Structures are given as structure tokens and as C-alpha cells.
PANUPA-867537 format. One line per 3 residues: their letters; for each residue x, z, y of C-alpha. Coordinates in pm, 1 decimal. Each point is the difference from the previous one (the first is absolute). Example, Ala and Ser with C-alpha at 12.3 -4.5 7.8 and 13.67 -1.06 7.14 Angstrom:
2
AS = 1230.0:780.0:-450.0; 137.0:-66.0:344.0
END
This chain:
586
MTL = -191.4:-3282.1:7482.9; -166.7:234.6:-243.8; -353.7:-74.0:-123.3
RKS = -238.5:271.6:-99.6; -124.6:-15.4:-362.4; -359.1:-36.8:118.7
LVA = 87.2:-312.9:197.7; 181.5:-152.8:-294.3; -299.3:69.7:-223.4
SAV = -233.2:-157.8:257.6; 215.3:-308.6:18.9; 1.5:-36.4:-375.5
LAA = -376.2:47.0:-9.8; -52.4:-259.4:275.5; 213.2:-252.8:-180.8
TLG = -183.3:65.8:-322.2; -342.5:-51.2:158.1; 108.7:-308.0:197.8
LTG = -74.2:152.0:347.4; 145.4:-156.7:317.0; 243.7:198.0:208.4
CGG = -226.7:-15.0:309.1; -305.4:129.5:-176.9; -189.8:-333.9:-18.5
SSD = -180.2:-105.4:-310.6; 129.9:-263.0:-236.1; -183.3:-303.0:-128.6
SSD = -258.3:98.2:-264.5; 158.9:-243.1:-247.6; 309.8:223.0:-8.9
NTT = -197.2:322.1:-62.3; -36.7:-25.8:-380.3; 34.8:292.1:-245.3
PEQ = 285.4:-55.5:-252.2; -130.3:-54.8:-353.5; 50.7:309.7:-214.2
PTN = 164.7:-51.2:-343.4; -232.2:42.9:-300.2; 90.9:273.8:-250.0
NPP = -36.7:-119.7:-358.2; -1.9:236.8:-295.8; 297.9:17.6:-233.5
TGI = -13.7:-249.0:-286.2; 236.9:146.4:-256.9; 195.9:300.5:-126.8
SFL = 320.1:-19.3:-201.7; 311.6:194.5:-86.4; 307.6:-73.9:208.0
DES = 227.1:29.2:-302.4; -54.2:237.9:-292.4; -336.9:29.8:-171.8
SVK = 85.6:218.8:-296.9; 56.2:358.5:-106.2; 229.1:131.7:-268.9
DDV = -141.7:129.4:-326.3; -87.2:371.5:11.9; 160.8:67.9:339.1
VGD = -222.4:245.2:185.6; -80.7:-96.6:358.3; 195.7:-326.6:-22.5
EVG = -8.8:-234.2:299.9; -154.0:-345.5:-50.8; 106.0:-173.7:320.8
ALS = -77.8:-90.8:358.7; -318.0:-189.5:85.7; -40.2:-300.3:228.6
ATD = -310.8:-166.2:148.2; -75.4:-360.8:90.0; -156.4:-4.6:346.9
DAD = 8.6:-165.7:342.0; 205.7:300.2:114.3; 307.4:150.4:-153.9
SGF = -48.1:367.6:74.7; -255.4:275.0:40.1; -118.8:7.7:-361.9
TYT = -149.6:303.4:-174.9; -5.6:3.7:-380.7; -246.6:220.2:-184.9
LSA = -117.0:64.3:-355.7; -345.3:93.9:-120.9; -87.6:369.5:15.0
DEA = -22.1:20.9:-380.6; 344.9:-152.2:-66.3; 168.0:268.7:-213.0
RFE = 327.7:-173.6:-86.0; 144.8:-150.3:318.4; 47.2:92.4:365.1
IVD = 133.0:-166.6:316.7; 302.4:163.5:165.9; 205.2:-93.6:307.5
GNT = -279.6:-224.4:118.7; 45.4:-288.9:-241.8; 162.8:122.4:-323.5
LKL = -199.8:28.1:-320.5; 109.9:269.8:-243.1; -131.8:206.3:-287.9
KDG = -131.7:340.5:99.0; 212.9:302.7:-74.2; -60.8:106.8:-357.7
IAL = -113.7:-347.0:-112.8; 198.9:-251.8:-205.1; -92.7:-318.9:-180.5
NYE = 81.9:-41.8:-365.7; 125.5:-338.3:-124.3; -112.1:80.7:-353.6
QQT = -352.6:58.4:130.5; -23.9:-290.2:247.2; 243.4:-263.0:127.5
EVS = -181.4:-60.2:328.5; -275.3:153.1:211.7; -210.8:-116.3:293.3
VNI = -47.4:175.6:333.2; -244.3:-84.5:280.6; 157.6:2.9:346.6
KVT = -161.1:-46.6:341.0; 190.3:-114.1:310.9; -144.0:42.7:349.3
DAG = 154.7:-167.5:305.2; 31.5:143.9:349.2; -333.1:-152.4:97.8
GLS = -184.6:181.2:-277.4; -52.0:-301.7:-227.8; 84.4:46.8:-364.9
YED = 63.6:-171.8:-331.1; 0.3:138.1:-355.3; 183.0:-125.8:-304.7
ELT = 88.2:110.1:-353.7; 372.7:2.5:-67.6; 174.8:31.4:-333.9
VTV = 271.5:258.6:-61.0; 216.9:-58.3:-305.6; 148.8:280.8:-206.2
ADV = 365.9:-60.6:-80.7; 113.7:129.0:-336.8; 304.9:226.1:16.4
APE = 238.9:40.0:-291.9; 37.0:356.4:-134.7; 290.3:177.7:168.4
AGV = 123.4:352.6:-58.9; -62.3:226.7:295.9; -223.9:-258.3:167.5
NLY = -303.1:-52.8:-221.7; 126.9:167.6:-316.9; 43.1:374.8:-41.1
EFD = 357.5:-45.9:-122.2; 317.0:140.6:159.9; 358.6:-21.7:-118.5
SKL = 188.6:325.9:-16.6; 256.7:77.4:270.1; 155.1:260.3:-231.3
GSG = 75.2:-210.5:-305.6; -99.9:-311.4:-189.1; -369.5:-44.3:-69.0
SSV = -338.5:79.3:149.9; -52.6:312.4:209.1; -374.4:5.3:-80.4
SYT = -124.5:254.6:-252.5; -338.3:169.1:-51.1; -54.3:10.4:-376.6
GQI = -143.1:352.7:11.2; -287.3:-121.2:215.2; -70.0:-286.0:-239.8
ARH = -0.1:239.5:-294.8; -272.1:201.3:173.2; -201.3:-313.7:73.8
ALS = 30.3:-82.6:-370.6; -111.6:349.4:-103.1; -307.8:-26.8:220.8
AEI = -76.5:-344.3:-144.1; 38.0:137.3:-352.0; -241.7:285.9:72.4
KNY = -255.0:-249.7:132.0; 47.2:-223.6:-303.4; -39.1:292.1:-241.0
IGQ = -313.9:141.6:165.1; -151.3:-347.7:22.0; -6.8:-20.3:-380.6
LTG = -210.4:314.3:-39.5; -332.4:-139.0:-112.1; -208.0:182.5:-255.4
DFV = 105.8:-245.8:-271.2; 369.3:40.8:83.0; -24.6:378.9:-7.7
TTN = -180.5:-7.0:-335.1; 234.7:-255.1:-158.2; 307.7:195.9:104.3
SLT = -149.3:347.3:-66.8; 83.7:113.2:351.1; -100.9:339.1:132.1
GDA = -15.2:110.6:360.2; 308.7:214.0:-51.2; 193.9:-289.7:-153.2
VKA = -86.7:-228.8:290.7; 93.0:261.9:256.6; 329.2:68.9:-181.6
QLM = 91.6:-369.3:17.8; -90.0:-15.9:367.7; 199.8:313.6:77.7
ALW = 301.0:-152.0:-177.3; -27.7:-318.1:206.5; -45.6:210.5:311.3
GDY = 265.4:262.8:-46.6; 224.9:-38.1:-306.3; 223.0:-302.3:47.8
EAI = 232.0:95.7:-283.0; -291.1:-7.6:-246.7; -123.7:-346.3:95.8
KDG = 296.2:-182.6:152.6; 76.8:-198.8:-316.1; -362.0:-103.6:-50.3
SLN = -127.0:-354.5:40.9; -129.9:-131.3:330.9; -350.0:-76.7:-121.1
FAD = -125.2:-90.3:348.1; 241.5:-297.0:-5.5; -118.2:-150.1:-329.8
GIE = 17.6:-377.3:17.3; 283.9:-4.1:255.1; 357.9:-77.7:-98.0
TKQ = 164.4:290.3:180.6; 364.1:93.8:40.7; -90.2:364.3:-64.8
NSF = -199.0:95.8:-310.5; -11.5:376.6:49.9; -8.8:245.3:288.2
AQI = 360.0:99.3:-75.9; 109.5:-359.1:52.1; -147.0:15.0:349.9
SSS = 153.5:337.8:84.9; 179.0:226.3:-243.5; -129.1:350.9:68.1
GKE = -186.1:245.7:221.0; -263.3:-233.1:143.2; -311.6:209.1:-57.3
LSG = -296.1:-56.3:224.9; -51.5:374.9:20.5; 333.2:56.3:170.5
KVA = -82.8:-221.1:296.4; -369.9:53.6:67.8; -73.9:162.3:335.5
GAD = 32.0:375.7:-40.6; 220.3:-12.7:-306.4; 277.0:-147.3:215.5
AAK = -5.2:203.5:319.1; 310.4:-162.4:152.5; -54.2:-181.9:329.4
MHK = -380.0:27.9:-17.7; -197.5:23.6:325.9; -247.6:248.2:-157.2
DWL = 16.0:282.3:-250.0; -222.4:-154.9:-264.5; -17.2:322.1:-199.5
AAG = -149.1:195.8:291.0; -374.9:57.6:-5.9; -188.1:-268.9:188.1
SFV = 294.6:-237.0:38.3; -137.0:-256.9:-243.0; -322.1:-146.3:138.6
GWS = -264.2:-228.4:-146.6; -105.6:153.0:-331.6; -199.2:319.9:-54.0
EFG = -22.2:68.8:-377.4; 315.2:55.7:-207.7; -141.7:183.2:-302.9
AEA = 266.1:228.6:-143.9; 283.5:-177.2:185.3; 169.5:77.8:330.8
ATP = -142.2:-163.5:312.9; 314.6:-208.1:51.1; 83.2:-371.3:-33.0
EGL = 135.2:51.2:-351.8; -280.9:240.3:-87.0; -246.8:-280.7:65.6
VFH = 180.0:-222.9:-251.1; -23.5:275.6:-260.7; -368.1:53.9:81.6
YFD = -62.6:-368.5:-66.2; 185.4:33.5:-332.2; -225.6:295.7:-86.9
LLA = -316.1:-197.8:80.6; 120.2:-283.6:-221.4; 77.9:234.1:-289.5
ANI = -344.7:160.0:36.5; -166.2:-341.2:-16.9; 185.2:-80.1:-322.1
DKY = -85.8:332.8:-157.1; -365.0:-45.2:90.8; -1.0:-346.4:-155.4
NAG = 170.0:129.9:-315.9; -262.4:275.4:-24.8; -266.1:-268.7:-30.0
ELL = -146.8:51.2:345.7; -83.0:-322.3:178.0; 152.2:-51.6:342.5
VDP = -270.4:-156.4:214.8; -30.0:-112.5:360.0; -296.9:107.2:217.7
AGN = -203.5:-298.9:-122.3; 48.7:106.7:-363.0; 254.4:-271.0:-90.0
QIT = 270.1:100.8:-244.4; 349.3:26.2:147.8; 251.2:-151.4:-241.4
KLY = 303.1:5.1:227.9; 93.6:363.4:-40.2; 199.5:12.7:323.8
ITE = -329.5:-33.1:191.1; -186.8:325.5:55.1; -374.5:44.2:9.8
TGL = 25.9:71.8:372.9; 156.6:-341.8:66.0; 372.9:74.8:13.4
DLN = 236.1:-263.7:-138.8; 285.9:233.6:-86.5; 239.9:-283.8:-69.6
QLI = -35.5:-140.0:352.1; 7.3:343.4:161.7; 319.5:99.8:-180.6
QKH = 186.7:-320.1:76.0; -103.2:-29.7:365.3; 64.6:367.5:70.8
TLG = 346.0:-36.7:-156.3; 74.7:-297.3:227.4; -59.1:233.5:293.6
ALM = 110.7:347.6:-109.9; 319.4:-136.3:-149.2; 93.1:-356.1:102.6
FSQ = -129.6:0.8:358.2; 99.9:363.0:53.0; 355.5:-41.7:-125.4
GTD = 46.9:-335.2:168.2; -117.1:99.8:347.3; 38.8:379.1:15.8
DYL = 336.0:20.8:-168.2; 221.3:-305.2:-25.9; -117.5:-186.4:312.3
DEG = -22.4:310.9:216.5; 271.8:264.3:-32.2; 175.1:-222.2:-253.4
LTT = 107.5:-225.7:284.8; 215.4:275.9:152.6; 249.2:-13.7:-289.3
DNI = 359.6:-125.0:-26.4; 89.9:-369.3:28.1; 378.8:30.6:-11.9
VAQ = 103.5:70.1:-358.6; -140.7:-69.8:-345.1; -278.0:233.2:-110.5
KDG = 201.8:77.4:-313.2; 354.4:-78.9:-116.3; 32.8:-369.1:-71.4
GLY = -352.8:-69.0:121.6; -99.0:-324.3:165.0; -229.7:145.8:264.8
TTL = -3.8:271.1:263.5; -256.8:277.3:0.3; -182.0:-165.7:289.6
EHQ = -16.6:-334.0:-182.4; -137.2:170.6:-308.7; -257.8:205.1:189.9
FDE = -138.0:-313.7:163.7; -3.2:-183.5:-334.2; -193.8:281.3:-163.4
GFG = -261.2:-11.5:274.9; -30.1:-375.0:-46.6; -20.8:46.3:-377.8
YFG = -317.1:204.0:34.1; -165.0:-283.6:198.0; 50.6:-195.1:-322.4
AAR = 86.6:-351.8:118.3; 214.6:-238.0:-202.2; 329.8:-90.2:166.1
NYL = -124.6:-356.0:69.2; -345.6:115.5:113.3; -0.7:-245.7:291.0
EYS = 31.9:-291.9:-243.8; -347.0:71.5:-139.2; -335.8:-103.7:137.2
DDE = -260.9:272.2:42.2; -188.9:-145.3:-297.5; 311.5:32.6:-214.5
IAG = 79.0:359.6:97.5; -361.4:88.4:-72.6; 16.1:-172.8:-339.7
KGG = -275.0:-242.3:103.2; 167.1:-332.0:-80.4; 265.4:-219.8:152.6
RDG = 316.6:-158.7:-131.0; 128.4:28.8:-353.4; 243.4:289.3:-14.4
FAN = -162.9:182.4:294.7; -373.3:4.1:-71.0; -10.2:333.0:-186.1
GYN = 171.5:208.0:268.6; 354.5:-18.3:-132.3; 276.8:-260.0:6.8
DYD = 327.8:-52.1:-184.7; 193.5:-88.6:313.4; 343.2:40.6:-161.4
SNG = -113.7:-241.5:-277.8; 128.3:206.8:-290.8; -322.7:-33.8:-199.1
QID = -110.9:361.5:53.3; -188.3:194.4:265.6; 212.6:278.6:145.2
LAA = -254.7:273.3:71.5; 237.0:149.0:257.9; 25.8:-317.1:209.3
EYN = -241.3:-275.1:-107.2; -336.8:174.1:-35.5; -253.7:98.1:267.0
WGN = -135.1:353.7:-31.2; -261.5:220.9:162.6; -67.8:-30.0:369.4
STN = 200.6:-321.7:38.2; -274.2:-175.6:-197.9; -279.0:160.7:203.4
AAK = 157.2:-139.1:317.0; -32.1:-353.7:-136.7; -354.2:57.0:-124.8
RDR = -115.8:104.2:344.4; 187.1:-279.7:178.1; -157.1:-260.8:-226.5
GAT = -344.6:155.4:51.8; 17.0:27.9:379.5; -252.2:-205.5:197.6
VTT = 220.6:31.2:309.4; 365.5:-42.7:-91.2; 210.7:304.7:-87.3
DFT = 350.8:2.2:-143.5; 77.8:344.6:-135.2; 229.6:-157.1:-261.8
AAA = 236.6:-189.3:230.3; -1.2:263.7:273.1; 95.0:279.0:-241.6
MNA = 257.7:-199.1:-197.7; 174.8:-151.3:302.2; 29.4:347.1:151.3
FIA = 140.9:145.7:-321.5; 261.9:-276.2:-18.6; 91.0:23.8:369.6
GRK = 36.6:378.0:-17.5; 215.4:-12.5:-310.4; 221.2:-265.9:159.7
IIN = 79.6:228.9:293.1; 116.8:265.5:-244.8; 200.6:-245.8:-212.7
DNV = 166.0:-160.8:303.6; 124.2:340.5:116.0; 125.2:156.1:-323.7
GSE = 311.9:200.2:82.0; -126.6:136.3:329.9; -291.0:203.2:122.9
LSD = -273.3:-195.0:172.3; 3.4:5.7:378.7; -306.0:129.9:182.6
AQM = -108.4:-358.4:70.5; 46.2:-102.6:-363.1; -193.0:302.4:-121.5
DEL = -280.7:-75.4:243.3; -15.6:-355.3:-135.1; 2.9:125.2:-358.3
LAH = -284.3:242.2:69.2; -200.6:-274.5:173.1; 25.1:-212.0:-316.7
RDI = -87.8:306.3:-210.5; -309.6:58.4:212.1; -116.6:-359.2:-47.9
AVA = 56.9:18.7:-375.5; -187.2:326.1:-57.5; -281.2:-93.7:242.2
NWE = -71.2:-320.9:-191.5; 36.0:182.5:-331.5; -266.0:246.8:115.4
KAV = -223.0:-268.1:152.1; -2.9:-177.1:-336.1; -120.4:323.2:-162.0
AAT = -255.8:57.3:276.3; -133.7:-355.1:-29.3; -32.2:58.4:-374.0
VVH = -211.5:310.3:66.3; -224.2:-213.4:222.0; -21.7:-260.4:-277.6
YIN = -120.4:260.5:-248.3; -245.0:150.8:247.9; -159.9:-344.5:10.4
DTM = 5.7:-30.1:-379.7; -149.1:347.7:-42.2; -283.8:-77.9:240.6
ADL = -74.0:-320.6:-193.2; -3.8:199.6:-326.1; -243.5:249.3:150.8
DEI = -236.3:-288.0:75.1; 10.4:-88.8:-370.4; -96.5:349.4:-115.3
SDG = -236.7:104.2:281.3; -319.1:-76.7:-196.2; 115.2:219.1:-290.1
DYS = -10.1:-290.0:-246.5; 357.8:-103.9:-64.6; 244.5:-67.6:-282.3
ADN = 301.4:191.0:-129.0; 216.2:-271.6:157.1; -162.5:60.0:341.3
FAD = 83.3:369.9:-27.5; 355.2:-75.1:-117.0; 49.7:-228.4:301.1
LAK = -119.9:273.1:234.8; 230.7:256.7:-160.6; 297.4:-236.4:19.3
HFG = -49.8:-97.8:361.2; -70.7:356.9:112.2; 315.6:114.7:-184.6
EMK = 213.7:-259.4:175.4; -154.7:74.0:339.4; 38.1:376.0:-32.6
GFA = 339.6:-5.9:-173.6; 160.0:-228.4:257.5; -160.5:190.5:288.5
LNF = 174.7:320.9:-107.0; 333.0:-174.6:67.4; 11.4:9.8:380.4
QFS = 69.8:372.5:29.8; 334.9:-43.1:-176.6; 169.9:-202.7:275.8
PFS = 129.3:169.4:316.1; -44.3:-336.2:176.8; -371.6:-41.4:-74.1
PFN = -229.0:-59.3:299.4; -219.6:274.6:-146.8; 268.4:238.5:131.1
DDA = -55.4:-112.1:360.2; -166.6:254.6:226.7; -273.5:-253.0:78.7
NAG = -91.7:-8.4:-370.9; 6.6:373.4:-66.7; -249.3:96.9:-268.4
KFA = -84.7:-359.8:-92.6; 176.3:8.1:-336.6; -211.9:293.9:-114.2
ELH = -306.5:-171.4:146.1; 77.1:-315.7:-199.0; 6.9:191.3:-326.8
ALF = -310.5:199.8:82.6; -178.5:-334.6:38.6; 135.9:-125.1:-333.9
GDA = -65.3:320.4:-192.6; 159.6:72.1:-338.0; -230.7:-232.4:-195.4
PVT = -234.5:-288.4:79.0; -364.3:81.1:68.9; -219.6:-133.1:-279.8
GDA = -333.3:169.8:70.8; -320.6:-152.2:131.4; -18.5:-292.8:240.6
DAI = -18.0:224.8:307.8; 310.7:194.3:-100.7; 186.2:-322.8:-70.6
AAY = -105.4:-145.0:336.6; 127.8:311.7:175.9; 330.0:-22.8:-188.4
KAD = 36.3:-366.5:93.6; -44.4:100.9:363.4; 282.1:252.7:-45.1
LET = 222.3:-271.5:-145.3; -73.8:-226.1:295.8; 101.3:285.0:230.7
ARD = 319.1:43.0:-203.1; 69.6:-372.0:30.4; -44.9:15.8:378.0
LMQ = 238.7:294.8:8.8; 263.4:-200.6:-189.8; -42.0:-291.1:240.1
QVY = 52.3:228.5:298.1; 302.4:185.8:-138.4; 185.0:-314.7:-111.3
GFN = -122.3:-243.9:264.8; -124.1:-246.0:-261.5; -186.0:-315.6:96.2
AEN = -376.8:44.1:-40.1; -39.6:-319.7:-204.5; 265.3:112.7:-244.3
VAN = -159.5:343.0:-33.1; -333.9:-159.4:-82.3; 141.2:-252.5:-245.5
W = 300.2:154.6:-173.9
END
């Protein structure tokens, strides 16, 4: 006999309710409702196994979570909305967010608040501890070191880039000495100062055997520019426009270079702006030597002759513009763009230890400026703001030979800015680890495949690492611009009543110079978000808001300028997707 489903269901229902087969009612003592189980909230959260992450590994997984409850399933784990470091994936696994790492040198453990909710909607919160496991330095893993596949020794080489970092540092050191007293004591004229700067900028043969004055007090392996790199390492040869190879814009064409309006007698090009700054500096010195006082708008005497009466700190403007028009331009728009289409089969030159592709990638990395063991530093140490002996000044003798190798053991340029912004972030960022891990991972792909061309999949992976590296490089610069917008606005508050000191004016000039100089950088990278269609015109808008000098007029004019800077800051937040708290507090 076959029963219909409806009859079976009725029979089950009748049995469940205790009904008699003939339809009579049962005794009332049998008609009780079963007691429903009580749902209790969870009482604990723990890790099933692992509860640690590895030092400086971006996006590392901590481990799976477990809850103590009267049920064994149906749990939902969540983190607070403002948790910037961790995320929950696959339902119950805690991991670091993409782009975030923890640094053992900075902290050996961190706490994270986690909430578990059971299927009945009851929840429990607890604070768990995640330990940071120290990882020994290893070539190709957390050190930018790679053995040659073409001979015996290292395949890493980028001494030319370090020589240019050193030249820029020497220019900054030289200009920084130019007080009125120094100029008088050394009988310097404007022409003499400009001649020295032009030699450092464009005549390597004339200065290559000179001392590295910027490194005074450091026991360095190299004691001259020639000992870093033997010849032909002028800054002038590599600045955007002077080196037209592989550039995404013709920097010599009218209107290509954006962000500055007055060039004096010089060409309106990236290098022309450097020369214009040199001219302004020479004019300041000549004016001082002629007995004319240099004064700020409040009538205070300017004794630092690299500061103009309009509030330009020429030393900061020159250095920061060079970091963009040369280092960032060459790194991103040359070596890490078309440079990655080069040969990876044979040595770049007879007897060489690296292929052309290896060397191109190294040269791009060299312009970022990180020491080979960058991941062994804390952010404080990279920034030169304290830390362990042997690291606290931003360099480290990791081969223990008693000297600092400027080509491997010293942190230069934008690599230090990345650490400064990470250490100053209210909501965690990790530009340092994200950039360095990507540089190492990309270089490893190239090194692992020396002797053959990269497959399409390998090239895609390499370019993905390149994109992460240059994006975090640029974000570090962009965050630094935001930092100096904030500093400039604070300086404007100090001078708004018209009664301020020479030091107040010098601070304003310095911070404006860093803000403006760094902000010129973005146009030099083909990967910049300012190139996106959605951001068309915003780079020019940013610089129109900044102007070519800080506003130092009456209180109303200063208030209006501060409003422009706030608009510029909002623009930076939008273009780079920065956290609002960081933008306000960097």
C-alpha cells in the first residue's frame, strides 16, 4: 500500500500532539507543552591553535577562533568598526588586513577586541592577545639580498642611485650652512654659492673625490662620492626632462610641468625650477653682502639666507623637488615601468653578476632608498627617533664590519618618510612593510627565473608586486604632504596677529617648502591616482590652492588661505583614500 505524503505528515503531527486515533480527547494531564531549552550567551573566545603573526609579514594570518557556549555552532565573529589592523575571514579566522604588518622591533604583542554572537543573537566580547614572532633575517625573504645565478656573489647593485641620494644630501647640507655669519666668515658671494651648487648638481667629475660632509660623525665605508660610484652620476643627467628615455610625458614641452608659475630667467621645466631656486638663493646672498637687511613681513631679520622674504625655504624646496623630479620619476617612470620589459636571460655585461631585468628592478628599488635590512628596523629607528643601539639613527651595520655601507646599510629619502608617517598614524598604516615586502617579492620572481623570460603569469605577479611597492611609496609621500599641510596651518595661526618672531616665520617657510616640494612629486609617476580620469584636473587644483608661497598678509587673508589648505587636505584624502583621523592628525 502506498501512503500519500499528506497522510504521513498528519500521522506524524497526531503522534506529536498526542491525539487519539478515533478523534477523542486525551486526559488533560497528558496535554503539557514540552519545556523549551534556554539559550545562554557565549562565555569565552579563544584561538583554536595559533595566536601569533610573523614579524613584518603583510596580511599574515593569526589563527582560527573558537567560542565557549552551550552550542557548538552558529557563531558570528566581528571586530569593532574602527579596527584598522585586523579582519575576520572565512567566518572564524583572524588575520592582518592586506597592507598591514606588525613589527617585532616596535611591539612584541598587541591586543584585539573580538565579539562573538551565537545563533540566538546573544553575544560576548573579549580582548585577545596576538604575539609577534621575531623572524631571523633571510635573503630573498625579509632581506633585499639575492645570490647571483650567473656567477659567485650578490646580483644586487644600485650604487648609481645611492650616489645621487648622496649628492642630494650634500646639497641640502651645504645650503643648510648658509647663514649670514657663515657667508661673511667664508667670504661667499652669490656666484660662488651657485657655482658650488651647479657642480654638485651637474659636474660629477669635479666633486666626486670630495668629502661626504652630510655624513660627518658616521663611520662610513665610503668617504667620497667616487667610492660610492666611480663616474657619471650627475643629478642633471637623470632629472625629468634631461633624461627623456621611457618618460610618460615630454617634460620639455610647454605646459607639461605643472605646479609652479614663476621661473625667473630659467626654463619652465623640472630642472629649470631647480636652477630658479639656485638663482633666488644667490640673490639673497648678494643682497645680504650689499648690506641690505633681509626681513620677513613682521620686520624680523632673516639670518638663514636660504629663506626668502616671501617665505620660501629654498633648501626644503630643492631637496623635496629633487626627490620627485629625479628619484620618484626615475624609479617609477623608468626602471619600474618600461625597465621591467628587459632581458632576464644573460648577464647585462660580460662577466656581470646580474641580468638587465635584475638591474633595472634594483635601480628602481635604489631610488626608494631603503636599507637592505629595512624590515629589521622599527619605524622609530628608520625615522631616526630612537630605538636600539646600532639602529636608532636610521642606519645599521648589519654585516658587522664596523662601518656603514651607504649603498646597503643606510635609509635614504622616501623610505624614511614612509616610517615617519606610519609612526604618526592615529589609525594604523604600514607603508614601510607593504612597500618593502613587495620589492623583495618582486625581485625574488626575477632572481628565481634568471636564464629564461618570465611567463605571462610570472610577469603579472611581478607587476602586481611593483604596483603595491610604488603605491605605498607614493602614499608615504602623499601622507607627508598632508602632514605639512597641518603644520603650515598651525604656523599660520602663530603669525595671524602680525606679531611673530623670526623663528615663527622660519617654521612657516620650512613647512610650506616641504608641503609644496613634496606635492610637486605626484606628476612624475605614471601610476599616480592623479592620472585617473576621475581625478582629472585635481593636481593643478591642488597647487592652485597651495600657491607658490605662503600667505602672510592680514588676518583675513591668512584665514582665507587656511581655508584653501583645508580644501587641499580634503582633496588629498579623497584622491588617496586616507582615513579621516589620520588626515586630521598626521
